[in-house]
Structure formats: structure tokens, C-alpha cells
SEMIDO-611186 format. One record per residue (C-alpha): residue number from 1; residue in one letter; y, x, z. Coordinates in steps of 0.5 Angstrom, whole numbers. Each point is the difference from the previous one (the first is absolute). Layout:
residues N
NUM | a | Y | X | Z;
...
This chain:
residues 348
1 | m | 0 | 0 | 0;
2 | t | 7 | 2 | -1;
3 | y | 4 | 2 | 7;
4 | q | 7 | -1 | 1;
5 | l | 2 | 7 | 1;
6 | k | 8 | -1 | 0;
7 | n | -2 | -3 | 7;
8 | l | -3 | 6 | 3;
9 | n | 6 | 4 | 3;
10 | v | -2 | 8 | 1;
11 | a | 6 | 3 | -1;
12 | s | 1 | 1 | 8;
13 | l | -2 | 7 | 3;
14 | d | -1 | -3 | 6;
15 | f | -8 | -1 | 1;
16 | d | 0 | -6 | 4;
17 | d | 5 | -3 | -5;
18 | i | -5 | 2 | -6;
19 | k | -6 | -3 | 4;
20 | s | 3 | -7 | 1;
21 | s | 2 | 0 | -6;
22 | l | -7 | 2 | -3;
23 | i | -4 | -5 | 5;
24 | s | 5 | -6 | -2;
25 | f | -1 | 1 | -8;
26 | f | -8 | 0 | 1;
27 | k | 0 | -6 | 4;
28 | q | 4 | -3 | -6;
29 | q | -6 | 1 | -4;
30 | p | -5 | -5 | -1;
31 | d | -6 | 4 | -1;
32 | l | 2 | 4 | 6;
33 | a | 2 | -6 | 5;
34 | d | -7 | 1 | 4;
35 | l | 1 | 7 | 2;
36 | d | 2 | 1 | 7;
37 | f | 6 | 5 | -1;
38 | d | 3 | -1 | 7;
39 | n | -6 | 2 | 4;
40 | t | 2 | 8 | 2;
41 | a | -8 | 1 | 0;
42 | s | -2 | -3 | -7;
43 | t | -1 | 4 | -6;
44 | t | 6 | -3 | -4;
45 | n | 4 | 1 | 5;
46 | l | -2 | 8 | 0;
47 | l | 1 | 0 | -8;
48 | v | 7 | -3 | 1;
49 | n | 1 | 6 | 5;
50 | i | -2 | 5 | -5;
51 | l | 4 | -4 | -6;
52 | a | 6 | 0 | 4;
53 | t | 0 | 7 | 2;
54 | a | -1 | 3 | -7;
55 | t | 6 | -5 | -2;
56 | a | 4 | 3 | 5;
57 | y | -2 | 7 | -2;
58 | n | 2 | -1 | -7;
59 | g | 6 | -3 | 1;
60 | i | 3 | 6 | 5;
61 | y | -2 | 4 | -6;
62 | a | 3 | -4 | -5;
63 | q | 7 | -1 | 4;
64 | f | -1 | 8 | 1;
65 | g | 0 | 1 | -7;
66 | f | 5 | -4 | -2;
67 | i | 5 | 2 | 5;
68 | n | -1 | 7 | -2;
69 | s | 0 | -2 | -7;
70 | f | 8 | -1 | -1;
71 | a | 6 | 5 | 3;
72 | t | 3 | -5 | 4;
73 | t | -5 | -2 | 4;
74 | t | -5 | 6 | 1;
75 | t | 0 | 4 | 6;
76 | l | -4 | 6 | -2;
77 | m | 3 | 7 | -4;
78 | e | -6 | 0 | -4;
79 | s | 1 | -6 | -3;
80 | l | 7 | 1 | -1;
81 | m | -1 | 7 | -4;
82 | g | -5 | -4 | -4;
83 | i | 5 | -6 | -2;
84 | a | 5 | 6 | -1;
85 | a | -5 | 3 | -5;
86 | n | -1 | -6 | -4;
87 | n | 8 | -2 | -1;
88 | s | 1 | 8 | -2;
89 | v | 4 | 1 | 7;
90 | l | -1 | 7 | 4;
91 | l | 0 | 0 | 7;
92 | a | 0 | 6 | 4;
93 | p | -2 | 0 | 7;
94 | i | 3 | 6 | 2;
95 | q | 7 | 3 | -4;
96 | s | 4 | 6 | 1;
97 | a | 7 | 0 | 0;
98 | t | 4 | 2 | -7;
99 | s | 7 | 3 | -2;
100 | s | 3 | 0 | -7;
101 | r | 3 | 6 | -2;
102 | t | 3 | 3 | -6;
103 | v | -4 | 7 | 0;
104 | t | 3 | 6 | -3;
105 | a | -6 | 6 | -2;
106 | v | 4 | 7 | 1;
107 | g | -4 | 5 | -4;
108 | s | -6 | -3 | -1;
109 | t | -4 | -7 | -1;
110 | l | -1 | -4 | 6;
111 | e | -7 | -1 | 0;
112 | e | -3 | -7 | 2;
113 | y | -2 | -1 | 7;
114 | s | 4 | 6 | 2;
115 | t | 2 | 0 | 8;
116 | f | 6 | -2 | 3;
117 | l | 1 | 2 | 8;
118 | a | 4 | -6 | 4;
119 | t | 1 | -1 | 7;
120 | t | -1 | -7 | 3;
121 | p | 5 | -3 | 5;
122 | t | -5 | 2 | 6;
123 | g | 1 | 7 | -3;
124 | a | -7 | 1 | -2;
125 | d | -2 | 3 | -7;
126 | t | -2 | -4 | -6;
127 | f | 0 | 1 | -8;
128 | f | 2 | -4 | -6;
129 | f | -3 | 1 | -7;
130 | n | 2 | -1 | -7;
131 | i | -5 | -3 | -5;
132 | t | 4 | 1 | -6;
133 | s | 2 | 7 | -3;
134 | v | 7 | 2 | -1;
135 | p | 1 | 5 | -5;
136 | a | 3 | 7 | 1;
137 | n | 8 | -1 | 1;
138 | t | 0 | -7 | -2;
139 | s | 2 | -6 | 5;
140 | k | -5 | -6 | 1;
141 | t | 1 | -6 | 4;
142 | t | -7 | 0 | 4;
143 | v | -3 | -3 | 6;
144 | l | -3 | 3 | 6;
145 | y | -5 | -2 | 4;
146 | c | -2 | 2 | 7;
147 | g | -7 | 2 | 2;
148 | q | -5 | 4 | 4;
149 | s | -2 | 4 | -6;
150 | v | -2 | -1 | -8;
151 | t | -8 | -1 | -1;
152 | s | -4 | 0 | -6;
153 | f | -6 | -4 | -2;
154 | t | -6 | 1 | -5;
155 | n | -4 | -6 | 1;
156 | y | 1 | -3 | -6;
157 | d | -6 | -4 | -3;
158 | y | -1 | 0 | -7;
159 | t | -4 | -7 | 0;
160 | t | 5 | -4 | 3;
161 | q | 6 | 4 | -3;
162 | s | 3 | 0 | 8;
163 | c | 0 | 3 | 6;
164 | e | 2 | -2 | 7;
165 | l | 5 | 3 | 4;
166 | p | 1 | -1 | 8;
167 | y | 5 | -5 | 3;
168 | t | 4 | 7 | 4;
169 | i | 3 | 2 | -7;
170 | d | 7 | -3 | -2;
171 | p | -2 | -4 | -7;
172 | r | 6 | 2 | -3;
173 | t | -1 | 7 | 0;
174 | i | -7 | 0 | -5;
175 | s | 0 | 4 | -6;
176 | f | -6 | 0 | -5;
177 | y | -1 | 7 | -4;
178 | e | -6 | 0 | -5;
179 | t | -2 | 7 | -2;
180 | q | -4 | 2 | -6;
181 | i | -6 | 4 | 1;
182 | g | 0 | 6 | -5;
183 | s | 8 | 0 | -2;
184 | g | 2 | -1 | 7;
185 | t | 6 | -5 | -2;
186 | v | 3 | -4 | 5;
187 | t | 2 | -6 | -1;
188 | k | 4 | -4 | 5;
189 | w | -1 | -8 | -1;
190 | t | 5 | -5 | 1;
191 | r | 0 | -5 | 5;
192 | v | 0 | -8 | -1;
193 | d | 0 | -6 | 4;
194 | k | -6 | -4 | -1;
195 | s | 3 | -6 | -3;
196 | t | 3 | 5 | -5;
197 | t | -2 | -1 | -8;
198 | s | 0 | 5 | -5;
199 | s | 1 | -1 | -8;
200 | s | -5 | 6 | -1;
201 | d | -7 | 2 | 2;
202 | d | -2 | 6 | 3;
203 | t | 6 | 2 | 4;
204 | e | 0 | 5 | 6;
205 | t | 2 | -5 | 5;
206 | f | -3 | -2 | 7;
207 | t | 2 | -5 | 5;
208 | v | -1 | 0 | 7;
209 | i | -3 | -7 | 4;
210 | n | -3 | -2 | 7;
211 | g | -7 | 1 | 2;
212 | p | -5 | -2 | 5;
213 | k | 1 | 7 | 4;
214 | g | 5 | 4 | -4;
215 | y | 5 | 0 | -6;
216 | i | -4 | -1 | -7;
217 | v | 3 | 5 | -5;
218 | t | -2 | -2 | -7;
219 | n | 0 | 0 | -7;
220 | n | -5 | -5 | -2;
221 | f | 5 | -5 | -3;
222 | l | 0 | -2 | -7;
223 | t | 5 | 4 | -3;
224 | a | -1 | 6 | 4;
225 | k | -4 | 7 | -3;
226 | r | -7 | 0 | 3;
227 | i | -2 | 7 | 3;
228 | t | -6 | 4 | -2;
229 | t | -3 | 5 | 3;
230 | s | 3 | 5 | -4;
231 | s | 6 | 0 | 4;
232 | t | 1 | 0 | 8;
233 | v | 5 | -4 | 4;
234 | l | 4 | 2 | 6;
235 | i | 4 | -5 | 4;
236 | k | 5 | 3 | 5;
237 | a | 4 | -4 | 5;
238 | v | 4 | 1 | 6;
239 | v | -3 | -2 | 7;
240 | s | 5 | -4 | 4;
241 | n | 2 | 0 | 6;
242 | g | 3 | -7 | 1;
243 | s | 7 | 0 | 3;
244 | a | 1 | 7 | 3;
245 | g | 4 | 2 | -6;
246 | n | 6 | -6 | 1;
247 | n | 6 | 3 | 1;
248 | a | -2 | 7 | -1;
249 | s | 5 | 6 | -2;
250 | i | -3 | 3 | -6;
251 | t | 1 | 8 | -2;
252 | s | 1 | 2 | -7;
253 | r | -4 | 5 | -2;
254 | s | 2 | 7 | -2;
255 | d | -1 | -2 | -8;
256 | t | 3 | -6 | 0;
257 | l | 6 | -4 | 2;
258 | f | 2 | -7 | 2;
259 | p | 6 | -3 | 3;
260 | t | -1 | -5 | 6;
261 | a | -3 | -6 | -3;
262 | v | -3 | -7 | 3;
263 | t | -3 | 1 | 7;
264 | p | -8 | 0 | 0;
265 | s | -2 | -7 | 2;
266 | g | -6 | -5 | -2;
267 | g | -5 | 3 | 4;
268 | y | -5 | -4 | 4;
269 | d | -6 | 2 | 4;
270 | l | -5 | -6 | -1;
271 | l | 2 | -7 | -4;
272 | s | -1 | -6 | 4;
273 | v | -4 | -6 | -3;
274 | t | 7 | -4 | 1;
275 | q | 4 | 6 | -4;
276 | a | -6 | 1 | -5;
277 | r | 0 | -8 | -2;
278 | y | 7 | 0 | -1;
279 | k | 0 | 6 | -4;
280 | l | -5 | -3 | -4;
281 | l | 4 | -7 | -1;
282 | f | 6 | 4 | -2;
283 | n | -3 | 4 | -5;
284 | a | -4 | -5 | -3;
285 | t | 5 | -5 | -1;
286 | a | 7 | 4 | -1;
287 | q | -3 | 6 | -3;
288 | d | 3 | 5 | 5;
289 | r | 7 | -3 | -1;
290 | c | 4 | -5 | 4;
291 | v | 1 | -7 | -3;
292 | t | 0 | -6 | 5;
293 | i | 2 | 0 | 7;
294 | n | -8 | 1 | 2;
295 | d | -1 | 6 | -4;
296 | f | 5 | 3 | 4;
297 | v | -3 | -2 | 6;
298 | n | -7 | 2 | -2;
299 | a | 3 | 7 | -2;
300 | i | 3 | 1 | 7;
301 | i | -7 | -2 | 4;
302 | g | -4 | 4 | -5;
303 | s | 5 | 6 | 0;
304 | g | -4 | 3 | 6;
305 | i | 7 | 2 | 4;
306 | s | -1 | -1 | 7;
307 | g | 3 | -6 | 3;
308 | t | -1 | -4 | -7;
309 | s | -6 | -3 | 1;
310 | d | 2 | -7 | 4;
311 | e | 2 | -5 | -5;
312 | s | 4 | -4 | 5;
313 | l | 5 | 6 | 1;
314 | i | 2 | 0 | -7;
315 | t | 5 | -4 | -4;
316 | v | 2 | 1 | -7;
317 | q | 5 | -5 | -2;
318 | n | 4 | 0 | -7;
319 | d | 7 | 1 | 1;
320 | c | 5 | -6 | 0;
321 | c | 5 | 2 | -5;
322 | i | -2 | 7 | -4;
323 | p | -6 | -2 | -5;
324 | g | -6 | 5 | 0;
325 | k | 2 | 2 | 7;
326 | v | -5 | 0 | 5;
327 | k | 1 | 1 | 8;
328 | i | -7 | 3 | 4;
329 | y | 0 | -1 | 7;
330 | v | -5 | 3 | 5;
331 | s | 1 | 0 | 7;
332 | g | -2 | 6 | 4;
333 | l | 0 | 5 | -5;
334 | s | 2 | 7 | 1;
335 | s | 5 | 3 | -4;
336 | s | -4 | 6 | -3;
337 | n | -5 | -6 | -2;
338 | a | 5 | -5 | -2;
339 | s | 3 | 5 | -5;
340 | a | -8 | 2 | -2;
341 | l | -1 | -7 | -1;
342 | m | 7 | -1 | -5;
343 | t | -2 | 5 | -4;
344 | i | -7 | -2 | -1;
345 | v | 3 | -7 | -2;
346 | t | 6 | 2 | -4;
347 | g | -6 | 4 | -4;
348 | k | -3 | -7 | -2;
């Protein structure tokens, strides 16, 4: 016979509610009317207990899965990393401070990943590194990244055309080098976003996305060149030191000159789930630029700057008189953090 399943309500996550609904439903079925569902010693009651238990477990697992499938509801960093990867957004659990400088190389080329000494506000020594070279006797605006050291990886997998890097590095500092065996010719590949498309195939491009345990560096996409075993791959990156370099004073090298520039900022030690969520929402919808009021709020909370994680302390308003002007208020923010926040938001 046909059962009226619409009368069966097992959406609850409470065991007793599910059991009561099952018993009520079974009692309404003519071919089950003679069974004793209410007697706790009966086999039918035992069967209902088993069905209710299985239903409750399945409901809990389903709810857990649904909740953690969406950026607005998930409470797991791992889920946010996966959602970010699917939305072509890169989330960094730890990120170093940076400073943009116009660097002049004196006498010789400033090679990539050269070391700049710096002093933190507490008087501790730290380091900054450039990831682009500066030709001899020329000037170039480049970003210096704070970090513990420069590290290299040779774990490239020719089958998957990728390798995994630990989340302890700063993903913005990743460089990809291919060396042809025999000739020794080294080619530095161009980094692109996951969503970037190319009008031509076989391009020397790679991308970086979030993985379950680390960053995935890969050229495994349609328009990228495929690397064979006739070449070797070297990946270089800077090991992050989080917020250590914020407001640090960078010393120029003997072979470089640069004027005083933007104070290093933007470093954070550990991205919270809340900050990761807002970073993801901002970059997935605003494409790294502030368009709406919500974009500003998402960018502020996702900045990683201390004192910006509580949405109730943030107010963003359109100016009453000047079109295009936006007013931002963050209660309790220190002057140095306020300055760092304005640098980040102004750039967006």
C-alpha cells in the first residue's frame, strides 16, 4: 500500500521527538495497526528505537555537513579553506608584514630573496625579503616581505603537476622555477589567479590554492604548460613570522638605496575563523575592492589587524554631503592599528 510519507516528521535532531513521530506514523498505517509500538518490552518498540537512533545520527551528520558547506555558517577553518579554493580565493592562516619600497640597486643587480635587516618596535631583529630582482643601477618599486627565512621545495609531483607547501609560509612570496636538465636553462614561471584564463595554451603559468593541509602550488589547469621529467622544479618562499614585522624599521643594504616609505603592516599570527570568513566573503564578492558598505565591513574584519574582529565595534557610513566619500569608525582601535587599517582599506 502507499504510505503518506508527508505525515512523517523526522527533521528534528531530538531522539524523543523522532521516536514519537515514527510511532504516530506507524499507528496510522492499517497494515501495522495490530503491532504494539508503545510497549517498551516489545520487538516493534525496539525496532523503532533503532530507526530513531539511525535517523537522529543521520540528521546530525547532515546538519553538520550542510552548516559547514557554506561560508556564512561554517565554524571550521578546513571548510573555509575548501570553499575558498572553490571560489578562487586564497586564505592565508598566517601572514607577514609588508612594506612597499622604491629600491635602487647600486653597482650590481639585487637578486630575488635578498635579505634586508630590520628592527621591530620591541628592539628585536627581524628580516625582510624582496621576491623580484632589481637590475643594476636602476630603481624599481617592490614589496618587501617580513619573515624568518627563505626556504626551498623540490617535492613537485609530475603526475598531479603540483606540490604541497606548509601553511607556515607566506603564500604571496611563492616563486616557481623550471630548470631544463642538460642545458641548465632556468625559467621563472608567471603566477596567476585560479580564475585567470589565457587566450593561448601551453603557457608557463602556475597558481596557488588552499589545500586540506597546506598550499597547493600547481600548473594543472587547461592553458598551462605541462612539465615532464626532462625538467626539474624548484619552489621558493618566505617562512612567515606573522605580526613580528609590523611597524618595524628596515635598514637599507650596502648595495641598495631606498627612501623612507610605508611603515610595514598587515602581519597577523593566526587567522581566526571569523576573519577567514570575512576575507572569503569580501574577496569572493568584491574582487579585492570595496564597492558596497558591506564590502568595507568585510574587508575590515578580514584585515587581521588586532581590534577589528568584532563587527559590533565597526561602523561604516556614506558621507552625508560628499558623494563617494565613506566614513569608517572602529571603536577602541590603537593609533598604529588605525593607521595600518586605513592603509589596507584605502588600497581597496
